[in-house]
PDB file of N, H, CA, C and O in Angstrom:
ATOM      1  N   UNK A   1      42.044 152.607  39.871  1.00  0.00           N
ATOM      2  CA  UNK A   1      41.050 153.445  39.204  1.00  0.00           C
ATOM      3  C   UNK A   1      41.546 153.852  37.879  1.00  0.00           C
ATOM      4  O   UNK A   1      40.769 154.169  36.979  1.00  0.00           O
ATOM      5  N   UNK A   2      42.750 153.850  37.750  1.00  0.00           N
ATOM      6  H   UNK A   2      43.381 153.592  38.482  1.00  0.00           H
ATOM      7  CA  UNK A   2      43.239 154.092  36.303  1.00  0.00           C
ATOM      8  C   UNK A   2      42.847 153.249  35.255  1.00  0.00           C
ATOM      9  O   UNK A   2      42.605 153.755  34.158  1.00  0.00           O
ATOM     10  N   UNK A   3      42.731 151.849  35.453  1.00  0.00           N
ATOM     11  H   UNK A   3      42.928 151.439  36.343  1.00  0.00           H
ATOM     12  CA  UNK A   3      42.208 150.997  34.422  1.00  0.00           C
ATOM     13  C   UNK A   3      40.608 151.242  34.241  1.00  0.00           C
ATOM     14  O   UNK A   3      40.121 151.260  33.111  1.00  0.00           O
ATOM     15  N   UNK A   4      39.865 151.418  35.331  1.00  0.00           N
ATOM     16  H   UNK A   4      40.261 151.404  36.249  1.00  0.00           H
ATOM     17  CA  UNK A   4      38.692 151.816  34.871  1.00  0.00           C
ATOM     18  C   UNK A   4      38.458 153.095  34.156  1.00  0.00           C
ATOM     19  O   UNK A   4      37.483 153.171  33.407  1.00  0.00           O
ATOM     20  N   UNK A   5      39.299 154.164  34.320  1.00  0.00           N
ATOM     21  H   UNK A   5      40.090 154.103  34.929  1.00  0.00           H
ATOM     22  CA  UNK A   5      39.333 155.388  33.708  1.00  0.00           C
ATOM     23  C   UNK A   5      39.737 155.153  32.079  1.00  0.00           C
ATOM     24  O   UNK A   5      39.278 155.821  31.153  1.00  0.00           O
ATOM     25  N   UNK A   6      40.584 154.183  31.969  1.00  0.00           N
ATOM     26  H   UNK A   6      40.957 153.640  32.722  1.00  0.00           H
ATOM     27  CA  UNK A   6      41.020 154.030  30.419  1.00  0.00           C
ATOM     28  C   UNK A   6      39.831 153.330  29.876  1.00  0.00           C
ATOM     29  O   UNK A   6      39.561 153.583  28.701  1.00  0.00           O
ATOM     30  N   UNK A   7      39.041 152.464  30.537  1.00  0.00           N
ATOM     31  H   UNK A   7      39.261 152.259  31.491  1.00  0.00           H
ATOM     32  CA  UNK A   7      38.033 151.693  29.705  1.00  0.00           C
ATOM     33  C   UNK A   7      36.785 152.829  29.422  1.00  0.00           C
ATOM     34  O   UNK A   7      36.195 152.807  28.341  1.00  0.00           O
ATOM     35  N   UNK A   8      36.441 153.802  30.459  1.00  0.00           N
ATOM     36  H   UNK A   8      36.920 153.820  31.336  1.00  0.00           H
ATOM     37  CA  UNK A   8      35.526 154.767  30.318  1.00  0.00           C
ATOM     38  C   UNK A   8      36.191 155.746  29.263  1.00  0.00           C
ATOM     39  O   UNK A   8      35.406 156.042  28.362  1.00  0.00           O
ATOM     40  N   UNK A   9      37.153 156.185  29.181  1.00  0.00           N
ATOM     41  H   UNK A   9      37.790 155.944  29.913  1.00  0.00           H
ATOM     42  CA  UNK A   9      37.647 157.233  28.265  1.00  0.00           C
ATOM     43  C   UNK A   9      37.853 156.405  26.816  1.00  0.00           C
ATOM     44  O   UNK A   9      37.634 156.936  25.727  1.00  0.00           O
ATOM     45  N   UNK A  10      38.224 155.275  26.951  1.00  0.00           N
ATOM     46  H   UNK A  10      38.402 154.844  27.835  1.00  0.00           H
ATOM     47  CA  UNK A  10      38.455 154.354  25.849  1.00  0.00           C
ATOM     48  C   UNK A  10      37.178 154.247  24.914  1.00  0.00           C
ATOM     49  O   UNK A  10      37.144 154.507  23.712  1.00  0.00           O
ATOM     50  N   UNK A  11      36.161 153.821  25.698  1.00  0.00           N
ATOM     51  H   UNK A  11      36.189 153.609  26.675  1.00  0.00           H
ATOM     52  CA  UNK A  11      34.843 153.137  25.209  1.00  0.00           C
ATOM     53  C   UNK A  11      34.411 154.813  24.671  1.00  0.00           C
ATOM     54  O   UNK A  11      34.196 154.833  23.459  1.00  0.00           O
ATOM     55  N   UNK A  12      34.288 155.878  25.205  1.00  0.00           N
ATOM     56  H   UNK A  12      34.463 155.861  26.189  1.00  0.00           H
ATOM     57  CA  UNK A  12      33.756 156.962  24.548  1.00  0.00           C
ATOM     58  C   UNK A  12      34.661 157.432  23.418  1.00  0.00           C
ATOM     59  O   UNK A  12      34.089 157.803  22.393  1.00  0.00           O
ATOM     60  N   UNK A  13      35.996 157.472  23.455  1.00  0.00           N
ATOM     61  H   UNK A  13      36.460 157.171  24.288  1.00  0.00           H
ATOM     62  CA  UNK A  13      36.895 157.849  22.457  1.00  0.00           C
ATOM     63  C   UNK A  13      36.456 157.016  21.126  1.00  0.00           C
ATOM     64  O   UNK A  13      36.204 157.501  20.023  1.00  0.00           O
ATOM     65  N   UNK A  14      36.422 155.466  21.550  1.00  0.00           N
ATOM     66  H   UNK A  14      36.627 155.072  22.446  1.00  0.00           H
ATOM     67  CA  UNK A  14      36.071 154.667  20.229  1.00  0.00           C
ATOM     68  C   UNK A  14      34.743 155.028  19.628  1.00  0.00           C
ATOM     69  O   UNK A  14      34.588 155.120  18.410  1.00  0.00           O
ATOM     70  N   UNK A  15      33.868 155.216  20.432  1.00  0.00           N
ATOM     71  H   UNK A  15      33.994 155.141  21.422  1.00  0.00           H
ATOM     72  CA  UNK A  15      32.407 155.689  20.010  1.00  0.00           C
ATOM     73  C   UNK A  15      32.567 156.730  19.122  1.00  0.00           C
ATOM     74  O   UNK A  15      32.127 156.693  17.974  1.00  0.00           O
ATOM     75  N   UNK A  16      33.238 157.755  19.642  1.00  0.00           N
ATOM     76  H   UNK A  16      33.597 157.786  20.575  1.00  0.00           H
ATOM     77  CA  UNK A  16      33.443 159.063  18.917  1.00  0.00           C
ATOM     78  C   UNK A  16      34.238 159.104  17.478  1.00  0.00           C
ATOM     79  O   UNK A  16      33.963 159.782  16.488  1.00  0.00           O
ATOM     80  N   UNK A  17      35.214 158.251  17.654  1.00  0.00           N
ATOM     81  H   UNK A  17      35.437 157.700  18.458  1.00  0.00           H
ATOM     82  CA  UNK A  17      35.968 157.871  16.371  1.00  0.00           C
ATOM     83  C   UNK A  17      35.531 157.343  15.399  1.00  0.00           C
ATOM     84  O   UNK A  17      35.867 157.595  14.241  1.00  0.00           O
ATOM     85  N   UNK A  18      34.452 156.271  15.879  1.00  0.00           N
ATOM     86  H   UNK A  18      34.179 156.067  16.819  1.00  0.00           H
ATOM     87  CA  UNK A  18      33.807 155.416  14.852  1.00  0.00           C
ATOM     88  C   UNK A  18      32.657 156.187  14.165  1.00  0.00           C
ATOM     89  O   UNK A  18      32.216 155.843  13.068  1.00  0.00           O
ATOM     90  N   UNK A  19      32.133 157.387  14.956  1.00  0.00           N
ATOM     91  H   UNK A  19      32.491 157.666  15.847  1.00  0.00           H
ATOM     92  CA  UNK A  19      31.172 158.365  14.282  1.00  0.00           C
ATOM     93  C   UNK A  19      31.863 159.275  13.238  1.00  0.00           C
ATOM     94  O   UNK A  19      31.302 159.691  12.224  1.00  0.00           O
ATOM     95  N   UNK A  20      33.048 159.520  13.569  1.00  0.00           N
ATOM     96  H   UNK A  20      33.504 159.182  14.392  1.00  0.00           H
ATOM     97  CA  UNK A  20      33.776 160.452  12.729  1.00  0.00           C
ATOM     98  C   UNK A  20      34.079 159.724  11.326  1.00  0.00           C
ATOM     99  O   UNK A  20      33.926 160.218  10.209  1.00  0.00           O
ATOM    100  N   UNK A  21      34.548 158.420  11.646  1.00  0.00           N
ATOM    101  H   UNK A  21      34.672 158.019  12.553  1.00  0.00           H
ATOM    102  CA  UNK A  21      35.149 157.688  10.420  1.00  0.00           C
ATOM    103  C   UNK A  21      34.122 156.823   9.829  1.00  0.00           C
ATOM    104  O   UNK A  21      34.420 156.002   8.961  1.00  0.00           O
ATOM    105  N   UNK A  22      32.867 156.981  10.282  1.00  0.00           N
ATOM    106  H   UNK A  22      32.625 157.648  10.986  1.00  0.00           H
ATOM    107  CA  UNK A  22      31.705 156.300   9.744  1.00  0.00           C
ATOM    108  C   UNK A  22      32.027 154.712   9.779  1.00  0.00           C
ATOM    109  O   UNK A  22      32.000 154.039   8.749  1.00  0.00           O
ATOM    110  N   UNK A  23      32.284 154.260  10.840  1.00  0.00           N
ATOM    111  H   UNK A  23      32.306 154.807  11.677  1.00  0.00           H
ATOM    112  CA  UNK A  23      32.829 152.870  10.844  1.00  0.00           C
ATOM    113  C   UNK A  23      31.699 152.116  11.894  1.00  0.00           C
ATOM    114  O   UNK A  23      31.229 152.686  12.879  1.00  0.00           O
ATOM    115  N   UNK A  24      31.419 150.953  11.549  1.00  0.00           N
ATOM    116  H   UNK A  24      31.800 150.490  10.749  1.00  0.00           H
ATOM    117  CA  UNK A  24      30.253 150.302  12.181  1.00  0.00           C
ATOM    118  C   UNK A  24      30.920 149.123  12.940  1.00  0.00           C
ATOM    119  O   UNK A  24      30.910 147.982  12.479  1.00  0.00           O
ATOM    120  N   UNK A  25      31.521 149.457  14.166  1.00  0.00           N
ATOM    121  H   UNK A  25      31.530 150.384  14.541  1.00  0.00           H
ATOM    122  CA  UNK A  25      31.944 148.356  14.741  1.00  0.00           C
ATOM    123  C   UNK A  25      31.175 148.001  16.113  1.00  0.00           C
ATOM    124  O   UNK A  25      30.261 148.732  16.493  1.00  0.00           O
ATOM    125  N   UNK A  26      31.495 147.062  16.719  1.00  0.00           N
ATOM    126  H   UNK A  26      32.238 146.468  16.410  1.00  0.00           H
ATOM    127  CA  UNK A  26      30.793 146.561  17.826  1.00  0.00           C
ATOM    128  C   UNK A  26      31.135 147.486  19.095  1.00  0.00           C
ATOM    129  O   UNK A  26      32.040 148.304  18.930  1.00  0.00           O
ATOM    130  N   UNK A  27      30.585 147.442  20.172  1.00  0.00           N
ATOM    131  H   UNK A  27      29.850 146.778  20.306  1.00  0.00           H
ATOM    132  CA  UNK A  27      30.957 148.225  21.366  1.00  0.00           C
ATOM    133  C   UNK A  27      32.376 147.980  21.857  1.00  0.00           C
ATOM    134  O   UNK A  27      33.214 148.863  22.042  1.00  0.00           O
ATOM    135  N   UNK A  28      32.575 146.434  22.080  1.00  0.00           N
ATOM    136  H   UNK A  28      31.894 145.717  21.930  1.00  0.00           H
ATOM    137  CA  UNK A  28      33.850 146.086  22.326  1.00  0.00           C
ATOM    138  C   UNK A  28      35.118 146.372  21.445  1.00  0.00           C
ATOM    139  O   UNK A  28      36.215 146.662  21.923  1.00  0.00           O
ATOM    140  N   UNK A  29      34.891 146.278  20.328  1.00  0.00           N
ATOM    141  H   UNK A  29      34.000 146.043  19.939  1.00  0.00           H
ATOM    142  CA  UNK A  29      35.911 146.841  19.269  1.00  0.00           C
ATOM    143  C   UNK A  29      36.099 148.478  19.531  1.00  0.00           C
ATOM    144  O   UNK A  29      37.197 149.032  19.499  1.00  0.00           O
ATOM    145  N   UNK A  30      34.994 149.069  19.761  1.00  0.00           N
ATOM    146  H   UNK A  30      34.102 148.619  19.787  1.00  0.00           H
ATOM    147  CA  UNK A  30      35.058 150.589  19.857  1.00  0.00           C
ATOM    148  C   UNK A  30      35.997 150.799  21.192  1.00  0.00           C
ATOM    149  O   UNK A  30      36.953 151.573  21.160  1.00  0.00           O
ATOM    150  N   UNK A  31      35.679 150.114  22.266  1.00  0.00           N
ATOM    151  H   UNK A  31      34.902 149.485  22.292  1.00  0.00           H
ATOM    152  CA  UNK A  31      36.327 150.297  23.559  1.00  0.00           C
ATOM    153  C   UNK A  31      37.928 149.959  23.175  1.00  0.00           C
ATOM    154  O   UNK A  31      38.801 150.768  23.487  1.00  0.00           O
ATOM    155  N   UNK A  32      38.234 148.787  22.520  1.00  0.00           N
ATOM    156  H   UNK A  32      37.524 148.129  22.267  1.00  0.00           H
ATOM    157  CA  UNK A  32      39.634 148.498  22.248  1.00  0.00           C
ATOM    158  C   UNK A  32      40.306 149.618  21.474  1.00  0.00           C
ATOM    159  O   UNK A  32      41.374 150.122  21.823  1.00  0.00           O
ATOM    160  N   UNK A  33      39.489 150.038  20.212  1.00  0.00           N
ATOM    161  H   UNK A  33      38.621 149.628  19.929  1.00  0.00           H
ATOM    162  CA  UNK A  33      40.000 151.168  19.597  1.00  0.00           C
ATOM    163  C   UNK A  33      40.377 152.251  20.208  1.00  0.00           C
ATOM    164  O   UNK A  33      41.380 152.856  19.832  1.00  0.00           O
ATOM    165  N   UNK A  34      39.611 152.672  21.271  1.00  0.00           N
ATOM    166  H   UNK A  34      38.796 152.180  21.577  1.00  0.00           H
ATOM    167  CA  UNK A  34      39.711 153.898  22.036  1.00  0.00           C
ATOM    168  C   UNK A  34      40.736 153.903  23.076  1.00  0.00           C
ATOM    169  O   UNK A  34      41.345 154.913  23.427  1.00  0.00           O
ATOM    170  N   UNK A  35      40.921 152.578  23.615  1.00  0.00           N
ATOM    171  H   UNK A  35      40.426 151.757  23.329  1.00  0.00           H
ATOM    172  CA  UNK A  35      42.103 152.276  24.527  1.00  0.00           C
ATOM    173  C   UNK A  35      43.425 152.378  23.775  1.00  0.00           C
ATOM    174  O   UNK A  35      44.272 153.211  24.096  1.00  0.00           O
ATOM    175  N   UNK A  36      43.579 151.571  22.828  1.00  0.00           N
ATOM    176  H   UNK A  36      42.890 150.895  22.567  1.00  0.00           H
ATOM    177  CA  UNK A  36      44.876 151.470  22.015  1.00  0.00           C
ATOM    178  C   UNK A  36      45.199 152.955  21.297  1.00  0.00           C
ATOM    179  O   UNK A  36      46.338 153.411  21.189  1.00  0.00           O
ATOM    180  N   UNK A  37      44.041 153.587  20.851  1.00  0.00           N
ATOM    181  H   UNK A  37      43.117 153.217  20.939  1.00  0.00           H
ATOM    182  CA  UNK A  37      44.133 154.959  20.392  1.00  0.00           C
ATOM    183  C   UNK A  37      44.521 155.851  21.241  1.00  0.00           C
ATOM    184  O   UNK A  37      45.165 156.796  20.785  1.00  0.00           O
ATOM    185  N   UNK A  38      44.233 155.802  22.745  1.00  0.00           N
ATOM    186  H   UNK A  38      43.711 155.034  23.115  1.00  0.00           H
ATOM    187  CA  UNK A  38      44.858 156.712  23.521  1.00  0.00           C
ATOM    188  C   UNK A  38      46.309 156.310  23.628  1.00  0.00           C
ATOM    189  O   UNK A  38      47.118 157.223  23.791  1.00  0.00           O
ATOM    190  N   UNK A  39      46.744 155.080  23.559  1.00  0.00           N
ATOM    191  H   UNK A  39      46.087 154.338  23.426  1.00  0.00           H
ATOM    192  CA  UNK A  39      48.380 155.021  23.657  1.00  0.00           C
ATOM    193  C   UNK A  39      48.865 155.744  22.389  1.00  0.00           C
ATOM    194  O   UNK A  39      49.700 156.647  22.448  1.00  0.00           O
ATOM    195  N   UNK A  40      48.290 155.298  21.189  1.00  0.00           N
ATOM    196  H   UNK A  40      47.612 154.565  21.140  1.00  0.00           H
ATOM    197  CA  UNK A  40      48.690 156.012  19.917  1.00  0.00           C
ATOM    198  C   UNK A  40      48.725 157.381  20.043  1.00  0.00           C
ATOM    199  O   UNK A  40      49.774 157.982  19.814  1.00  0.00           O
ATOM    200  N   UNK A  41      47.654 157.997  20.399  1.00  0.00           N
ATOM    201  H   UNK A  41      46.801 157.509  20.585  1.00  0.00           H
ATOM    202  CA  UNK A  41      47.449 159.437  20.394  1.00  0.00           C
ATOM    203  C   UNK A  41      48.448 160.020  21.452  1.00  0.00           C
ATOM    204  O   UNK A  41      48.759 161.208  21.364  1.00  0.00           O
ATOM    205  N   UNK A  42      48.950 159.255  22.423  1.00  0.00           N
ATOM    206  H   UNK A  42      48.697 158.290  22.495  1.00  0.00           H
ATOM    207  CA  UNK A  42      49.561 159.704  23.823  1.00  0.00           C
ATOM    208  C   UNK A  42      51.020 159.605  22.953  1.00  0.00           C
ATOM    209  O   UNK A  42      51.652 160.659  23.023  1.00  0.00           O
ATOM    210  N   UNK A  43      51.600 158.665  22.238  1.00  0.00           N
ATOM    211  H   UNK A  43      51.087 157.808  22.181  1.00  0.00           H
ATOM    212  CA  UNK A  43      52.693 158.694  21.700  1.00  0.00           C
ATOM    213  C   UNK A  43      52.888 159.831  20.663  1.00  0.00           C
ATOM    214  O   UNK A  43      53.979 160.396  20.585  1.00  0.00           O
ATOM    215  N   UNK A  44      51.843 160.176  19.864  1.00  0.00           N
ATOM    216  H   UNK A  44      50.957 159.717  19.928  1.00  0.00           H
ATOM    217  CA  UNK A  44      51.894 161.253  18.899  1.00  0.00           C
ATOM    218  C   UNK A  44      52.072 162.352  19.827  1.00  0.00           C
ATOM    219  O   UNK A  44      53.031 163.095  19.616  1.00  0.00           O
ATOM    220  N   UNK A  45      51.447 162.546  20.646  1.00  0.00           N
ATOM    221  H   UNK A  45      50.668 161.943  20.817  1.00  0.00           H
ATOM    222  CA  UNK A  45      51.420 164.023  21.491  1.00  0.00           C
ATOM    223  C   UNK A  45      52.797 164.211  22.305  1.00  0.00           C
ATOM    224  O   UNK A  45      53.313 165.264  22.678  1.00  0.00           O
ATOM    225  N   UNK A  46      53.181 163.070  22.449  1.00  0.00           N
ATOM    226  H   UNK A  46      52.762 162.214  22.146  1.00  0.00           H
ATOM    227  CA  UNK A  46      54.632 163.137  23.126  1.00  0.00           C
ATOM    228  C   UNK A  46      55.797 163.539  22.295  1.00  0.00           C
ATOM    229  O   UNK A  46      56.763 164.204  22.669  1.00  0.00           O
ATOM    230  N   UNK A  47      55.519 162.930  20.849  1.00  0.00           N
ATOM    231  H   UNK A  47      54.734 162.390  20.546  1.00  0.00           H
ATOM    232  CA  UNK A  47      56.518 163.342  19.957  1.00  0.00           C
ATOM    233  C   UNK A  47      56.273 164.649  19.455  1.00  0.00           C
ATOM    234  O   UNK A  47      57.192 165.239  18.886  1.00  0.00           O
ATOM    235  N   UNK A  48      55.065 165.227  19.598  1.00  0.00           N
ATOM    236  H   UNK A  48      54.319 164.748  20.060  1.00  0.00           H
ATOM    237  CA  UNK A  48      54.954 167.016  19.131  1.00  0.00           C
ATOM    238  C   UNK A  48      55.321 167.717  20.364  1.00  0.00           C
ATOM    239  O   UNK A  48      55.163 168.937  20.356  1.00  0.00           O
ATOM    240  N   UNK A  49      55.824 167.115  21.515  1.00  0.00           N
ATOM    241  H   UNK A  49      55.952 166.123  21.521  1.00  0.00           H
ATOM    242  CA  UNK A  49      56.232 168.069  22.619  1.00  0.00           C
ATOM    243  C   UNK A  49      55.126 168.385  23.782  1.00  0.00           C
ATOM    244  O   UNK A  49      55.232 169.329  24.565  1.00  0.00           O
ATOM    245  N   UNK A  50      54.047 167.446  23.771  1.00  0.00           N
ATOM    246  H   UNK A  50      53.961 166.679  23.134  1.00  0.00           H
ATOM    247  CA  UNK A  50      52.947 167.638  24.634  1.00  0.00           C
ATOM    248  C   UNK A  50      52.968 166.583  25.763  1.00  0.00           C
ATOM    249  O   UNK A  50      53.185 165.413  25.448  1.00  0.00           O
ATOM    250  N   UNK A  51      52.781 166.874  26.907  1.00  0.00           N
ATOM    251  H   UNK A  51      52.604 167.825  27.163  1.00  0.00           H
ATOM    252  CA  UNK A  51      52.659 165.777  28.034  1.00  0.00           C
ATOM    253  C   UNK A  51      51.418 165.332  28.357  1.00  0.00           C
ATOM    254  O   UNK A  51      50.907 165.892  29.326  1.00  0.00           O
ATOM    255  N   UNK A  52      50.688 164.346  27.732  1.00  0.00           N
ATOM    256  H   UNK A  52      51.103 163.891  26.944  1.00  0.00           H
ATOM    257  CA  UNK A  52      49.159 164.186  27.938  1.00  0.00           C
ATOM    258  C   UNK A  52      48.924 163.588  29.363  1.00  0.00           C
ATOM    259  O   UNK A  52      47.775 163.590  29.805  1.00  0.00           O
ATOM    260  N   UNK A  53      49.947 163.080  30.103  1.00  0.00           N
ATOM    261  H   UNK A  53      50.880 163.078  29.744  1.00  0.00           H
ATOM    262  CA  UNK A  53      49.904 162.525  31.550  1.00  0.00           C
ATOM    263  C   UNK A  53      49.326 163.864  32.499  1.00  0.00           C
ATOM    264  O   UNK A  53      48.543 163.688  33.433  1.00  0.00           O
ATOM    265  N   UNK A  54      49.781 165.054  32.150  1.00  0.00           N
ATOM    266  H   UNK A  54      50.417 165.198  31.392  1.00  0.00           H
ATOM    267  CA  UNK A  54      49.524 166.269  32.939  1.00  0.00           C
ATOM    268  C   UNK A  54      48.266 167.021  32.341  1.00  0.00           C
ATOM    269  O   UNK A  54      48.004 168.130  32.807  1.00  0.00           O
ATOM    270  N   UNK A  55      47.540 166.537  31.428  1.00  0.00           N
ATOM    271  H   UNK A  55      47.753 165.636  31.050  1.00  0.00           H
ATOM    272  CA  UNK A  55      46.454 167.206  30.959  1.00  0.00           C
ATOM    273  C   UNK A  55      45.274 166.637  31.557  1.00  0.00           C
ATOM    274  O   UNK A  55      45.275 165.619  32.248  1.00  0.00           O
ATOM    275  N   UNK A  56      44.259 167.338  31.262  1.00  0.00           N
ATOM    276  H   UNK A  56      44.258 168.165  30.700  1.00  0.00           H
ATOM    277  CA  UNK A  56      42.853 166.989  31.757  1.00  0.00           C
ATOM    278  C   UNK A  56      41.977 165.898  31.046  1.00  0.00           C
ATOM    279  O   UNK A  56      42.375 165.254  30.075  1.00  0.00           O
ATOM    280  N   UNK A  57      40.767 165.759  31.618  1.00  0.00           N
ATOM    281  H   UNK A  57      40.443 166.282  32.407  1.00  0.00           H
ATOM    282  CA  UNK A  57      39.918 164.834  31.013  1.00  0.00           C
ATOM    283  C   UNK A  57      39.698 165.019  29.451  1.00  0.00           C
ATOM    284  O   UNK A  57      39.798 164.166  28.569  1.00  0.00           O
ATOM    285  N   UNK A  58      39.380 166.325  29.349  1.00  0.00           N
ATOM    286  H   UNK A  58      39.299 167.018  30.066  1.00  0.00           H
ATOM    287  CA  UNK A  58      38.956 166.670  27.913  1.00  0.00           C
ATOM    288  C   UNK A  58      40.013 166.539  26.744  1.00  0.00           C
ATOM    289  O   UNK A  58      39.751 166.190  25.593  1.00  0.00           O
ATOM    290  N   UNK A  59      41.426 166.928  27.314  1.00  0.00           N
ATOM    291  H   UNK A  59      41.639 167.212  28.249  1.00  0.00           H
ATOM    292  CA  UNK A  59      42.480 166.705  26.416  1.00  0.00           C
ATOM    293  C   UNK A  59      42.835 165.242  26.216  1.00  0.00           C
ATOM    294  O   UNK A  59      43.127 164.836  25.091  1.00  0.00           O
ATOM    295  N   UNK A  60      42.819 164.401  27.321  1.00  0.00           N
ATOM    296  H   UNK A  60      42.582 164.731  28.234  1.00  0.00           H
ATOM    297  CA  UNK A  60      42.981 163.088  27.202  1.00  0.00           C
ATOM    298  C   UNK A  60      41.890 162.322  26.266  1.00  0.00           C
ATOM    299  O   UNK A  60      42.188 161.370  25.545  1.00  0.00           O
ATOM    300  N   UNK A  61      40.780 162.791  26.364  1.00  0.00           N
ATOM    301  H   UNK A  61      40.538 163.564  26.949  1.00  0.00           H
ATOM    302  CA  UNK A  61      39.606 162.232  25.317  1.00  0.00           C
ATOM    303  C   UNK A  61      39.970 162.586  23.992  1.00  0.00           C
ATOM    304  O   UNK A  61      39.897 161.757  23.084  1.00  0.00           O
ATOM    305  N   UNK A  62      40.427 163.959  23.774  1.00  0.00           N
ATOM    306  H   UNK A  62      40.487 164.632  24.511  1.00  0.00           H
ATOM    307  CA  UNK A  62      40.888 164.257  22.453  1.00  0.00           C
ATOM    308  C   UNK A  62      41.854 163.533  21.854  1.00  0.00           C
ATOM    309  O   UNK A  62      41.754 163.074  20.717  1.00  0.00           O
ATOM    310  N   UNK A  63      42.812 163.405  22.587  1.00  0.00           N
ATOM    311  H   UNK A  63      42.893 163.778  23.511  1.00  0.00           H
ATOM    312  CA  UNK A  63      44.082 162.601  22.098  1.00  0.00           C
ATOM    313  C   UNK A  63      43.710 161.061  22.006  1.00  0.00           C
ATOM    314  O   UNK A  63      44.290 160.367  21.171  1.00  0.00           O
ATOM    315  N   UNK A  64      42.893 160.592  22.725  1.00  0.00           N
ATOM    316  H   UNK A  64      42.422 161.155  23.404  1.00  0.00           H
ATOM    317  CA  UNK A  64      42.409 159.084  22.505  1.00  0.00           C
ATOM    318  C   UNK A  64      41.381 159.085  21.200  1.00  0.00           C
ATOM    319  O   UNK A  64      41.377 158.150  20.400  1.00  0.00           O
ATOM    320  N   UNK A  65      40.629 160.083  21.094  1.00  0.00           N
ATOM    321  H   UNK A  65      40.633 160.843  21.744  1.00  0.00           H
ATOM    322  CA  UNK A  65      39.876 160.125  19.735  1.00  0.00           C
ATOM    323  C   UNK A  65      40.683 160.339  18.596  1.00  0.00           C
ATOM    324  O   UNK A  65      40.380 159.794  17.534  1.00  0.00           O
ATOM    325  N   UNK A  66      41.801 161.160  18.703  1.00  0.00           N
ATOM    326  H   UNK A  66      42.047 161.602  19.566  1.00  0.00           H
ATOM    327  CA  UNK A  66      42.697 161.274  17.784  1.00  0.00           C
ATOM    328  C   UNK A  66      43.473 159.915  17.080  1.00  0.00           C
ATOM    329  O   UNK A  66      43.542 159.547  15.908  1.00  0.00           O
ATOM    330  N   UNK A  67      43.938 159.436  18.151  1.00  0.00           N
ATOM    331  H   UNK A  67      43.882 159.736  19.104  1.00  0.00           H
ATOM    332  CA  UNK A  67      44.536 157.908  18.041  1.00  0.00           C
ATOM    333  C   UNK A  67      43.527 156.892  17.603  1.00  0.00           C
ATOM    334  O   UNK A  67      43.960 155.970  16.912  1.00  0.00           O
ATOM    335  N   UNK A  68      42.359 156.910  17.869  1.00  0.00           N
ATOM    336  H   UNK A  68      42.007 157.659  18.430  1.00  0.00           H
ATOM    337  CA  UNK A  68      41.449 155.976  17.382  1.00  0.00           C
ATOM    338  C   UNK A  68      40.966 156.013  15.860  1.00  0.00           C
ATOM    339  O   UNK A  68      40.608 155.064  15.162  1.00  0.00           O
ATOM    340  N   UNK A  69      41.056 157.400  15.530  1.00  0.00           N
ATOM    341  H   UNK A  69      41.347 158.171  16.097  1.00  0.00           H
ATOM    342  CA  UNK A  69      40.622 157.751  14.240  1.00  0.00           C
ATOM    343  C   UNK A  69      42.015 157.324  13.383  1.00  0.00           C
ATOM    344  O   UNK A  69      41.776 156.805  12.293  1.00  0.00           O
ATOM    345  N   UNK A  70      43.316 157.465  13.710  1.00  0.00           N
ATOM    346  H   UNK A  70      43.510 157.887  14.596  1.00  0.00           H
ATOM    347  CA  UNK A  70      44.342 157.025  13.071  1.00  0.00           C
ATOM    348  C   UNK A  70      44.256 155.575  13.024  1.00  0.00           C
ATOM    349  O   UNK A  70      44.439 155.125  11.893  1.00  0.00           O
ATOM    350  N   UNK A  71      44.016 154.669  13.980  1.00  0.00           N
ATOM    351  H   UNK A  71      43.867 155.034  14.899  1.00  0.00           H
ATOM    352  CA  UNK A  71      43.847 153.295  13.946  1.00  0.00           C
ATOM    353  C   UNK A  71      42.778 152.836  12.872  1.00  0.00           C
ATOM    354  O   UNK A  71      42.950 151.881  12.114  1.00  0.00           O
ATOM    355  N   UNK A  72      41.766 153.558  12.902  1.00  0.00           N
ATOM    356  H   UNK A  72      41.626 154.334  13.518  1.00  0.00           H
ATOM    357  CA  UNK A  72      40.729 152.976  11.953  1.00  0.00           C
ATOM    358  C   UNK A  72      41.112 153.360  10.553  1.00  0.00           C
ATOM    359  O   UNK A  72      40.721 152.629   9.642  1.00  0.00           O
ATOM    360  N   UNK A  73      41.858 154.461  10.264  1.00  0.00           N
ATOM    361  H   UNK A  73      42.175 155.055  11.004  1.00  0.00           H
ATOM    362  CA  UNK A  73      42.423 154.759   8.976  1.00  0.00           C
ATOM    363  C   UNK A  73      43.441 153.937   8.309  1.00  0.00           C
ATOM    364  O   UNK A  73      43.536 153.662   7.113  1.00  0.00           O
ATOM    365  N   UNK A  74      44.200 153.588   9.315  1.00  0.00           N
ATOM    366  H   UNK A  74      44.124 153.812  10.287  1.00  0.00           H
ATOM    367  CA  UNK A  74      45.341 152.522   8.909  1.00  0.00           C
ATOM    368  C   UNK A  74      44.611 151.298   8.739  1.00  0.00           C
ATOM    369  O   UNK A  74      44.858 150.583   7.768  1.00  0.00           O
ATOM    370  N   UNK A  75      43.588 150.927   9.726  1.00  0.00           N
ATOM    371  H   UNK A  75      43.387 151.508  10.515  1.00  0.00           H
ATOM    372  CA  UNK A  75      43.034 149.629   9.466  1.00  0.00           C
ATOM    373  C   UNK A  75      42.470 149.512   8.090  1.00  0.00           C
ATOM    374  O   UNK A  75      42.664 148.511   7.399  1.00  0.00           O
ATOM    375  N   UNK A  76      41.725 150.604   7.671  1.00  0.00           N
ATOM    376  H   UNK A  76      41.567 151.417   8.232  1.00  0.00           H
ATOM    377  CA  UNK A  76      41.003 150.658   6.287  1.00  0.00           C
ATOM    378  C   UNK A  76      42.116 150.378   5.145  1.00  0.00           C
ATOM    379  O   UNK A  76      41.811 149.756   4.128  1.00  0.00           O
ATOM    380  N   UNK A  77      43.275 150.816   5.344  1.00  0.00           N
ATOM    381  H   UNK A  77      43.522 151.321   6.170  1.00  0.00           H
ATOM    382  CA  UNK A  77      44.354 150.732   4.479  1.00  0.00           C
ATOM    383  C   UNK A  77      44.686 149.457   4.120  1.00  0.00           C
ATOM    384  O   UNK A  77      45.177 149.191   3.023  1.00  0.00           O
ATOM    385  N   UNK A  78      44.411 148.514   5.114  1.00  0.00           N
ATOM    386  H   UNK A  78      44.011 148.730   6.005  1.00  0.00           H
ATOM    387  CA  UNK A  78      44.796 147.009   4.896  1.00  0.00           C
ATOM    388  C   UNK A  78      43.378 146.360   4.619  1.00  0.00           C
ATOM    389  O   UNK A  78      43.285 145.152   4.397  1.00  0.00           O
TER     390      UNK A  78
END
């Protein structure tokens, strides 16, 4: 169930991040950005002293969106 949860949250987070950053990516790229963004956002949250594993759905989604936005931003730098 965790894998399907990651794909669902990743897809939603990637879609939201692509709208925030005005990025025109495909659905697959949005899902991948959201999933990887979840890992990046989780890493950032842990460094700031928060434990995203114990947070709820909304907080996990916000963390994944933050991570995906960071990835899109870094991708635009290159």
